[in-house]
C-alpha positions as CSV (number, residue, x, y, z in Angstrom):
1,M,-0.1,0.2,0.0
2,K,1.2,3.6,-0.5
3,I,0.0,7.0,1.1
4,E,0.1,10.2,-0.7
5,N,-1.1,13.2,0.7
6,N,-3.2,11.2,3.1
7,M,-5.0,9.2,0.6
8,E,-4.4,5.2,0.4
9,F,-3.5,3.7,-3.0
10,F,-3.2,0.4,-3.9
11,A,-3.2,-2.3,-6.8
12,C,-5.8,-3.8,-7.8
13,P,-5.4,-7.6,-7.2
14,V,-7.6,-8.3,-10.4
15,C,-6.4,-5.9,-12.9
16,G,-3.4,-3.9,-11.4
17,S,-5.0,-0.7,-12.0
18,V,-4.4,1.3,-8.5
19,I,-7.6,1.7,-6.4
20,R,-8.1,5.2,-4.9
21,E,-11.9,5.4,-5.3
22,T,-14.1,5.4,-2.3
23,V,-17.6,5.1,-3.2
24,F,-19.1,4.1,0.0
25,Q,-19.0,4.2,3.6
26,C,-20.9,1.1,5.3
27,I,-21.6,-0.1,8.7
28,D,-21.6,-3.6,10.1
29,H,-25.0,-3.9,10.9
30,S,-24.6,-7.6,12.2
31,V,-21.7,-7.6,15.1
32,T,-19.9,-4.3,15.8
33,G,-21.5,-1.3,14.4
34,E,-17.8,-0.6,13.1
35,V,-17.4,1.8,9.7
36,F,-15.6,0.1,6.7
37,D,-15.0,2.1,3.1
38,I,-15.9,0.5,0.1
39,V,-13.1,1.2,-2.6
40,Q,-13.3,1.0,-6.2
41,C,-11.1,-0.1,-9.3
42,K,-12.5,2.0,-11.9
43,P,-10.9,0.1,-15.0
44,C,-12.5,-3.5,-14.1
45,G,-15.4,-2.5,-11.5
46,Y,-13.8,-4.8,-8.1
47,A,-14.1,-3.7,-5.1
48,Q,-12.8,-4.4,-1.7
49,T,-13.7,-3.6,1.8
50,F,-11.4,-1.4,3.5
51,P,-9.8,-1.7,5.8
52,L,-9.2,-5.2,5.7
53,P,-9.5,-7.0,8.8
54,N,-7.3,-8.8,10.3
55,E,-7.3,-12.7,9.2
56,S,-6.4,-13.8,12.9
57,E,-9.6,-11.7,14.2
58,I,-11.9,-12.5,11.4
59,D,-13.9,-15.0,13.5
60,K,-15.4,-12.1,15.7
61,Y,-17.6,-11.0,13.1
62,Y,-19.4,-14.2,12.0
63,E,-20.6,-14.5,16.2
64,T,-24.1,-13.9,16.0
65,D,-27.1,-15.4,15.4
66,Y,-28.4,-12.8,12.9
67,Y,-25.3,-14.1,10.5
68,V,-28.0,-16.4,9.1
69,S,-26.1,-18.6,6.8
70,H,-24.5,-20.3,9.8
71,S,-28.2,-19.7,11.9
72,E,-30.7,-22.2,12.8
73,T,-32.9,-20.3,14.4
74,H,-36.6,-19.7,13.5
75,N,-36.8,-16.3,15.1
76,G,-38.3,-13.8,12.8
77,I,-39.7,-13.6,9.6
78,V,-36.5,-13.3,7.3
79,N,-35.2,-15.9,9.3
80,K,-38.0,-18.3,8.5
81,L,-38.1,-17.4,4.9
82,Y,-34.4,-18.0,4.6
83,L,-34.8,-21.8,6.3
84,L,-37.4,-22.0,3.8
85,I,-35.7,-21.2,0.9
86,R,-32.8,-23.1,1.8
87,W,-34.8,-26.3,1.1
88,F,-35.5,-25.0,-2.4
89,N,-32.0,-23.9,-2.8
90,V,-30.0,-27.6,-2.1
91,R,-32.2,-29.1,-5.1
92,A,-31.1,-26.2,-7.5
93,K,-27.9,-26.0,-6.9
94,L,-27.5,-29.9,-7.3
95,N,-29.2,-29.7,-10.3
96,I,-26.8,-26.7,-11.6
97,V,-24.1,-29.3,-10.8
98,K,-25.5,-32.1,-12.6
99,R,-25.5,-30.0,-15.6
100,I,-21.9,-29.3,-15.8
101,A,-20.8,-32.3,-14.1
102,C,-19.6,-35.6,-16.6
103,S,-20.2,-38.1,-13.2
104,R,-21.3,-38.2,-10.1
105,N,-17.8,-38.0,-8.8
106,N,-16.1,-35.9,-6.1
107,L,-17.4,-32.6,-5.0
108,L,-15.6,-29.5,-2.7
109,D,-17.8,-27.3,-0.9
110,V,-16.1,-24.4,0.3
111,G,-17.7,-22.5,2.9
112,C,-20.3,-25.1,3.8
113,G,-22.1,-23.6,6.4
114,T,-24.5,-26.2,8.7
115,G,-24.0,-28.8,5.6
116,F,-27.3,-28.7,4.0
117,F,-25.9,-28.9,0.6
118,L,-23.1,-31.5,1.2
119,A,-25.8,-33.5,3.2
120,Y,-28.3,-33.1,-0.1
121,C,-25.3,-34.2,-2.4
122,K,-24.2,-37.4,-0.4
123,K,-27.8,-38.4,-0.2
124,H,-27.6,-38.4,-4.0
125,G,-24.6,-40.4,-4.6
126,W,-21.6,-37.5,-4.8
127,N,-18.3,-38.2,-2.9
128,I,-18.4,-35.0,-0.7
129,T,-15.6,-32.8,1.1
130,G,-16.3,-29.6,3.2
131,V,-14.5,-26.8,4.1
132,E,-15.6,-24.3,6.7
133,R,-13.8,-22.0,9.1
134,N,-16.3,-21.3,11.4
135,T,-16.4,-23.6,14.9
136,I,-19.6,-23.8,15.0
137,A,-21.0,-24.2,11.4
138,R,-18.1,-26.8,11.3
139,K,-19.5,-29.2,13.9
140,K,-23.2,-29.1,12.6
141,T,-21.8,-30.0,9.2
142,E,-19.8,-32.6,10.8
143,E,-22.8,-34.3,12.5
144,R,-25.1,-33.8,9.6
145,I,-22.8,-35.7,7.3
146,N,-21.0,-37.7,9.7
147,A,-17.5,-36.9,8.3
148,S,-14.8,-34.1,9.3
149,V,-15.2,-31.1,7.5
150,Y,-11.5,-29.3,6.5
151,T,-10.8,-25.6,8.1
152,S,-9.4,-24.2,5.1
153,I,-9.0,-24.9,1.4
154,Y,-5.0,-24.9,2.4
155,A,-5.3,-27.7,4.5
156,V,-7.6,-30.5,1.7
157,T,-4.5,-32.3,0.7
158,G,-3.8,-35.3,-2.2
159,K,-7.0,-34.8,-3.2
160,K,-9.0,-34.1,-6.9
161,F,-12.3,-32.8,-7.3
162,D,-14.7,-32.7,-10.1
163,V,-16.9,-29.9,-9.0
164,I,-15.7,-27.6,-6.6
165,T,-18.4,-24.8,-5.2
166,L,-18.5,-21.4,-3.5
167,W,-22.1,-20.5,-3.2
168,H,-22.0,-17.0,-1.7
169,V,-17.8,-17.9,-0.5
170,F,-15.4,-16.3,-2.7
171,E,-16.4,-12.8,-1.4
172,H,-15.4,-13.8,1.7
173,L,-11.5,-15.0,1.1
174,F,-8.5,-13.1,1.6
175,N,-6.0,-12.8,-1.1
176,I,-7.8,-13.8,-4.0
177,N,-5.6,-14.3,-6.4
178,K,-3.6,-17.2,-4.0
179,S,-7.3,-18.9,-3.2
180,F,-8.0,-18.7,-7.0
181,E,-5.0,-20.6,-8.0
182,Q,-5.4,-23.2,-5.0
183,L,-8.3,-24.0,-5.7
184,K,-7.6,-24.4,-9.6
185,S,-5.1,-26.5,-8.4
186,M,-7.4,-29.1,-6.8
187,L,-9.7,-29.3,-9.8
188,T,-9.0,-32.4,-12.3
189,P,-8.7,-32.0,-15.7
190,H,-12.0,-31.6,-16.8
191,G,-13.3,-30.0,-13.6
192,F,-15.6,-27.0,-13.0
193,M,-15.8,-24.2,-10.2
194,I,-18.9,-22.6,-9.3
195,F,-18.7,-19.2,-7.6
196,A,-22.2,-17.4,-6.6
197,L,-21.6,-13.8,-5.9
198,P,-23.3,-10.8,-5.1
199,N,-23.1,-8.3,-8.3
200,K,-22.9,-4.7,-7.2
201,C,-23.8,-3.8,-10.7
202,S,-27.5,-4.6,-9.7
203,M,-30.3,-2.2,-9.7
204,D,-31.2,-3.4,-5.7
205,A,-27.1,-2.5,-5.2
206,G,-27.7,0.8,-7.0
207,I,-30.9,1.7,-5.2
208,Y,-29.8,0.8,-1.7
209,G,-26.4,2.0,-2.0
210,S,-24.2,1.8,1.5
211,N,-27.5,0.3,2.8
212,W,-27.5,-2.6,0.3
213,A,-27.3,-6.0,2.7
214,A,-24.8,-7.5,0.3
215,F,-21.9,-5.7,1.0
216,D,-22.0,-7.2,4.6
217,V,-18.9,-5.6,6.1
218,P,-16.5,-6.9,6.9
219,R,-17.4,-10.0,6.5
220,H,-17.5,-9.7,2.6
221,L,-13.9,-8.4,1.7
222,S,-14.6,-8.4,-2.1
223,H,-17.4,-7.1,-4.1
224,F,-17.6,-8.2,-7.5
225,S,-18.9,-7.2,-11.1
226,P,-19.5,-9.6,-14.0
227,V,-16.1,-7.8,-15.6
228,S,-14.2,-8.4,-12.7
229,V,-14.8,-12.1,-12.6
230,R,-14.4,-12.4,-16.0
231,L,-11.0,-10.7,-15.4
232,L,-10.2,-12.8,-12.7
233,A,-10.5,-16.1,-14.6
234,E,-9.1,-15.5,-17.5
235,K,-5.6,-13.9,-15.2
236,H,-5.2,-17.6,-13.9
237,G,-6.0,-19.0,-17.1
238,M,-9.8,-19.9,-17.0
239,V,-13.1,-18.7,-18.4
240,V,-16.5,-18.2,-17.5
241,K,-18.5,-21.2,-19.4
242,K,-21.7,-19.6,-18.2
243,I,-23.2,-17.1,-15.8
244,I,-26.8,-18.1,-14.0
245,P,-29.0,-15.6,-12.2
246,M,-30.0,-16.2,-8.6
247,K,-33.7,-14.2,-8.8
248,I,-34.8,-15.0,-5.8
249,D,-31.6,-13.5,-4.2
250,A,-33.1,-10.0,-5.0
251,Y,-36.2,-10.2,-2.7
252,Y,-33.9,-11.7,0.0
253,V,-31.5,-9.1,-0.1
254,S,-33.8,-6.4,-0.3
255,M,-35.5,-7.2,2.6
256,L,-32.2,-7.3,4.6
257,S,-31.6,-3.9,3.2
258,E,-34.7,-2.3,4.2
259,Q,-34.1,-3.8,7.5
260,I,-31.0,-1.4,7.5
261,R,-33.1,1.2,6.7
262,G,-34.9,0.7,10.0
263,K,-38.3,-0.5,8.6
264,K,-40.2,-3.2,10.7
265,E,-40.3,-6.8,9.8
266,V,-43.4,-6.5,7.9
267,L,-43.0,-3.7,6.1
268,S,-39.1,-4.9,5.1
269,L,-40.9,-7.8,4.0
270,L,-43.3,-6.0,1.5
271,R,-41.0,-3.6,0.5
272,G,-38.6,-6.3,-0.3
273,I,-41.1,-7.9,-2.6
274,Y,-41.3,-5.0,-4.5
275,M,-38.1,-3.6,-4.5
276,G,-36.6,-7.3,-5.8
277,L,-39.3,-7.8,-8.5
278,R,-38.2,-4.2,-9.9
279,S,-34.6,-5.4,-9.8
280,N,-35.6,-8.9,-11.4
281,I,-37.4,-7.0,-14.0
282,S,-34.3,-4.7,-14.9
283,A,-31.8,-7.7,-15.0
284,K,-34.2,-9.1,-17.8
285,R,-32.6,-6.2,-19.8
286,T,-29.1,-5.7,-18.8
287,G,-28.3,-9.2,-16.7
288,D,-27.3,-7.3,-13.8
289,Y,-29.1,-9.9,-11.6
290,S,-28.9,-9.2,-7.8
291,S,-26.6,-12.4,-7.3
292,L,-24.8,-14.4,-10.3
293,I,-23.4,-17.8,-10.7
294,Y,-20.2,-18.4,-12.1
295,I,-19.3,-21.5,-14.1
296,I,-15.8,-21.4,-14.7
297,G,-13.6,-24.0,-16.1
298,Q,-10.3,-24.8,-18.3
299,K,-10.0,-22.4,-22.1
């Protein structure tokens, strides 16, 4: 990092351009109330949370039931909806995997949370491996799949995978280039990676701005656009084969964003449905859905 005239400059990890534009200041609404900047690279659209939290201290930002991807709570309308949607999502995710994989062999799920997707894949004949950093979530997964789960992608050695999935996980990883290379090294010659990522270019992101729930600072370290994902893949000798919209995310993220704006649960539910619908209608023209699934393979 370089500092000149009280401004911080550092190279974009995707395209190498100098990042120096602060587009938002966002609050950690889930845990600490701390304020973080969102700084953006103009040429490629990649953005980053700044300052990045210390990797050794990141776990404290996940220690809350409100961080629903690790939660089993039924309290509140949004959490109930999340748990209901999860049952539909695991089936849709596996259908995507089956469409791109030649056979039901080895699958690695990075950031497997409490293990619902892994358990569903195991039930349908896949050889499964999981990675989960969060201790509580990892223990729940191990109970659910009756197998050990790794704490890091770097701890998985001596294995190759036909499919590696990261469902809203890659944005949480430190050092995206090192992480991408590690994931690539774990693929079979014809294997695929599947990244599901929030899209900072979506209509709902533009409407909510610093209150957009999918910024989720500081847990989300990186904030991607479709252009920046394509450039990152090409930088590492791979290519985005296909992009699939996650239309339901627009409603869920909009509900959370309305809560951040201070709306009560019932109103946030209604407003979230309305704003999610607007975002999806807009995305039919632009392709910029609230979340996108990237199928990444060899060139």
